N, C-alpha and C positions, 0 to 999 in steps of 0.2 A: 564178125561175131565176137561178142565180149567173152572174157574168161569165164564169167559166171554162166553164160549160156552154154559154153562148152562143157563145163562141169555138170550142169543140169542135164545135158544131153546124155552123157555117159551114165549118170545116176539113174536116168529113166530106163536105161537098157540093162541095168544090173540084175543078175540072177538072184540076188538076195532080197529084192523088193517083195513086199507082201508079208503075210503073217509069220513066216519063218525068220524074219529079220531079227527077232529078239535073241536068237541063238548066237548072234555075232558079238554080243556084249554081255558082260557078267550080270547076273540077276542082282536085285536089290538085297536079297537075303544071302546068308552064308552059303558057300558052295564048296563042297569037298573037292580035293585034288582030282580024284578019278571022275567026278561029275564035270569038273571044268575041262579036263582032257577030252571027255566024250563030247561035250558041247562044242568045243573048239574043232574037233575032228569033223563033226557034222557040218559046221560052218565051212571049213576048208574044203570038204567034199563039194559043197555048192559052188565054191570059188573055182574049182577045177572045170566046171561047166560054163563059166561066165565069159562072155565075149568081150567084156570091158575090164577084165581083171587087171591088166597093166595100167590102165588109166586110174583105176581105184587105188592101186598100190602107190603110184606116183603122187596122187593127191594126198594120201596118208603121210608119205615122206615129206612132201612140201609143207604141209601144215603141222607136221610133227604130232600127228594124232596119238594121244597117249592111251587110248582105250580101244578094245575090240579087235576083231579080225577084219583086216582090210587087204584086199588083193591076195588073199591066201596066207597072210602072215599075222601072227599074234603080236602083241605089244613088245614082248621080249625079243622076238625074232626081228622085228623092224629095228629095234634099238641096236641089236647086234649088227645088222646089215649097215646101218648108218655109221656105227663105230669103225667098221672095216673100210668105209669110204673116206673117212677123215684121217 
């Protein structure tokens, strides 16, 4: 199985698929800090129920994803985690 096939497999099982996916990324319009925190917390709540959370987070680390909630971590949380590993 190719790497792309494996990635597509976990993505198909992700709890974030569907109409709620938009809360995992910042909106196109201005977002107040408290609105951002609420949106991110809702996304992270979905992540806690996800069976492919680890694969998602590993993917975000591997590609250095700069935006959104991946595997239950925000952009800044992933950046902090990567800096601790280096």
